[in-house]
Structure formats: C-alpha cells, structure tokens
C-alpha positions, -999 to 999 in steps of 0.1 A, spaced: 0 0 0 13 34 -10 22 56 21 29 93 23 60 104 42 40 130 61 20 118 91 11 123 127 1 99 155 -5 101 192 -14 77 220 -17 81 258 -21 53 284 -18 46 321 4 16 327 22 4 359 14 36 379 27 57 350 9 81 326 27 77 293 21 96 261 39 92 228 36 116 198 50 110 164 52 133 134 71 131 101 79 151 69 95 142 36 132 132 36 154 114 11 162 86 37 153 77 72 161 103 99 150 99 135 151 121 166 134 116 199 128 136 230 124 116 262 125 126 299 160 132 311 160 101 334 147 79 306 174 84 280 179 46 276 146 47 256 160 66 227 179 38 209 151 14 215 125 38 200 147 44 170 150 6 163 113 2 167 105 30 142 132 18 118 115 -16 117 82 -1 107 91 30 86 117 32 58 117 69 48 110 103 63 122 127 89 106 114 120 103 132 154 91 113 184 82 128 218 76 108 250 63 121 283 62 99 315 45 110 347 42 90 380 7 85 392 18 81 428 49 90 449 60 55 457 89 58 433 103 89 451 131 86 478 138 114 503 173 114 517 191 136 543 222 154 534 238 147 567 271 165 561 252 197 552 228 193 582 258 187 605 275 218 592 245 240 598 240 225 633 276 233 644 273 268 629 241 275 648 256 262 681 287 283 676 265 313 670 244 307 701 275 303 724 294 333 710 266 357 714 250 341 745 218 333 727 193 309 740 198 276 722 165 266 705 178 242 679 153 219 663 147 200 631 125 228 618 151 254 625 177 234 606 155 228 575 148 265 574 184 271 569 186 253 535 163 234 512 192 212 503 192 193 536 166 170 522 174 154 488 145 140 468 152 116 440 134 90 420 139 53 428 160 35 402 137 26 372 132 -9 361 144 -2 325 128 -33 310 95 -27 326 95 10 316 105 0 280 77 -25 277 51 1 289 65 28 266 66 3 237 29 -5 242 20 31 239 44 37 211 29 9 190 -5 25 195 8 58 183 26 42 154 -7 25 143 -24 59 142 7 74 125 8 48 97 -30 50 92 -26 87 84 3 80 61 -17 54 42 -47 77 39 -25 104 25 -8 78 3 -41 68 -12 -47 104 -23 -13 106 -39 -18 73 -57 -51 84 -71 -36 116 -84 -6 99 -100 -28 73 -117 -51 101 -130 -21 119 -145 -8 86 -160 -41 82 -178 -37 116 -192 -3 108 -205 -16 76 -221 -42 96 -239 -15 120 -253 6 90 -263 -23 75 -282 -28 108 -301 10 109 -309 9 73 -322 -21 80 -345 -8 114 -356 28 104 -363 22 83 -395 -1 111 -407 27 136 -406 47 114 -430 18 113 -455 14 151 -452 51 156 -457 50 134 -489 21 154 -502 37 188 -495 70 176 -510 52 166 -542 33 198 -543 64 219 -538 83 200 -566 54 205 -590 52 242 -582 89 244 -591 90 223 -623 54 222 -635 38 191 -649 71 173 -655 70 137 -644 84 133 -609 107 104 -600 84 85 -577 113 64 -564 132 95 -553 101 108 -537 96 75 -518 132 77 -507 128 112 -493 96 102 -476 113 72 -460 142 94 -448 117 118 -432 97 89 -417 128 75 -401 137 109 -387 104 116 -371 96 80 -360 87 79 -323 73 43 -321 102 31 -299 97 60 -276 60 57 -272 63 19 -266 88 26 -239 66 53 -224 37 29 -223 60 3 -206 70 29 -180 33 37 -173 26 -1 -169 55 -2 -144 41 28 -126 8 10 -121 26 -21 -108 47 -2 -83 17 17 -70 1 -17 -62 32 -30 -44 32 -35 -6 68 -24 -5 82 12 -2 84 24 -38 92 61 -36 128 59 -49 118 35 -77 89 58 -88 113 88 -88 137 69 -112 108 59 -134 96 94 -136 130 105 -149 128 78 -176 94 90 -186 106 125 -189 136 113 -210 113 96 -235 91 127 -237 121 148 -245 132 124 -272 98 125 -288 98 163 -286 132 165 -303 119 144 -332 85 160 -336 81 183 -366 44 187 -361 27 214 -340 0 191 -327 25 165 -315 46 191 -299 16 203 -279 10 168 -267 46 164 -258 44 196 -237 13 181 -220 32 149 -212 61 167 -197 39 188 -176 21 157 -162 54 139 -156 66 169 -136 34 169 -115 39 132 -110 74 137 -98 63 163 -74 37 139 -59 63 111 -58 85 132 -36 59 126 -9 57 88 -12 76 66 11 
C-alpha cells in the first residue's frame, strides 16, 4: 500500500502507575532520519524507540516525543544530606555560644536554613518494565501514524494514476498522428516540386526515398512503446506493498527522457503540444512522488 512520508500519530495510556504519552510526526526526507525527545532520566529509551521505528518505517524525517508522569509518589526517595545538616547544626551552636543566645535548635530550624538538607530523587527505574510500557503506547501511536500515512498515500496514488491516464491519452494521439505527418510531408513535397518544375514527371522512387528518410527521422514508435511500458511499471509499483518512492522517482526520470526524445523528433505542432502536456504531467507526478515513502 502506498504511504505518504508525512504523518502524525499520538497515544496516551496509564500503565504500571505511569501516565505515558507518545507523539510521532514526520515530513519528507530522502532517507530515514529519526530524533526523539524523552524525559532526562529515561534516555535509555532513545535507541530502543529508533530501532522500533526503523523496523516499521523506511523513509521520512521522524520526530518522536515521550512524556512519562508518575501517578503516585512511591517511586520517590527522600534522603538527608547529613554533612550539610551537621555543618548547619555546628554553625548555629557556635552562633548561640558566642553571642549568649538561647539555644533553641530543632529540626524545623535546621531545615529553614537550607532546602538542600533533604534530597528528593526517583527510585531506580526498572528499565525493561519501563520500556515494555512505553513500547505498548508507542505501537498504538505508530498505528495511528501509519494509518494517516496510508490515507495520504491513497490520495497521492489516485492523483498519480489520473495523470498517468492523461499521459496515455496523449501517447495514443501521438501514435495515431505520427504516421499522418509522413503522409502530409510526402504530399507537401510533391506539391512543392510541381510548383517548381510544373507538370514534368516526378521520379516517384526518389520521392519515396525522401519520404522514407523523413519517416525514419520523425519515427517515435520506440519512444511511445517505452513510455507505455513505464506507465505499466508505474501501475505495478503503485500496487506494491513495499516502499516504492525511490523507484517511482527513477521511473519518472525515464518517462521525462522519452518525452524529451519525442519532442526533439517531432516536426508537427499538434504532436509538440501533446509532448508539452506529457512533460507537464510527468513533472506533476514527480512532485507527488517526492511525498511517497
């Protein structure tokens, strides 16, 4: 199924006393580029998330954001900075003795001296348990992300196929018109000769030779056959389940090359107009293909 390289997905769940949200967005890119933003204490998730995304997405510049919040305080540990508390205690006693102050030292008086006496930190995380929880949410976000990519891809596919049909219509005209140009050239050549030499008999063999040379010069059958083949390949690639963006881009280049060759051979205004139409449609196809994974 054709996928666009632009997409967005988000999921949020509560797992193992954690509220976890994962948000994914992507834009066009020649290859696979990934960046993630996770909470500072969960940096071990970055490589795992990259591997997960790389297994599911082949192209695009992808940004992934993770937020993790504890639903209770059981994972918090409060510790006492004893060296700091001891220092404050000694300093306060010294102050009281030196200035004959009444000693009223208490825990509350110590803690008022500095907020750093108590140190609050998170309990060590069970990395594997955290990863399994985040992975569950990430997969939910990825499903939404890919669904959007596929919806956008369906629109791109429809547009590209419509333009391919237009190209085939122009190719059919060129194929029917090209032999007619040889006949018209032959008639004009004969008329020009008669205008120059009157009713004198014309060497028909020489006339046929000239017509054959012209026909060979303007023949575009090989190019139109190849162009049709490229359109068939385009249809096949768009039905593939594999990422086909790069192949489609190469194919569009080949289609443009055939159109240029036909244009260089064409000596007919109507064919030239159709060639310009083909080139315009190929360019629009190339623009759309830049969005396909």
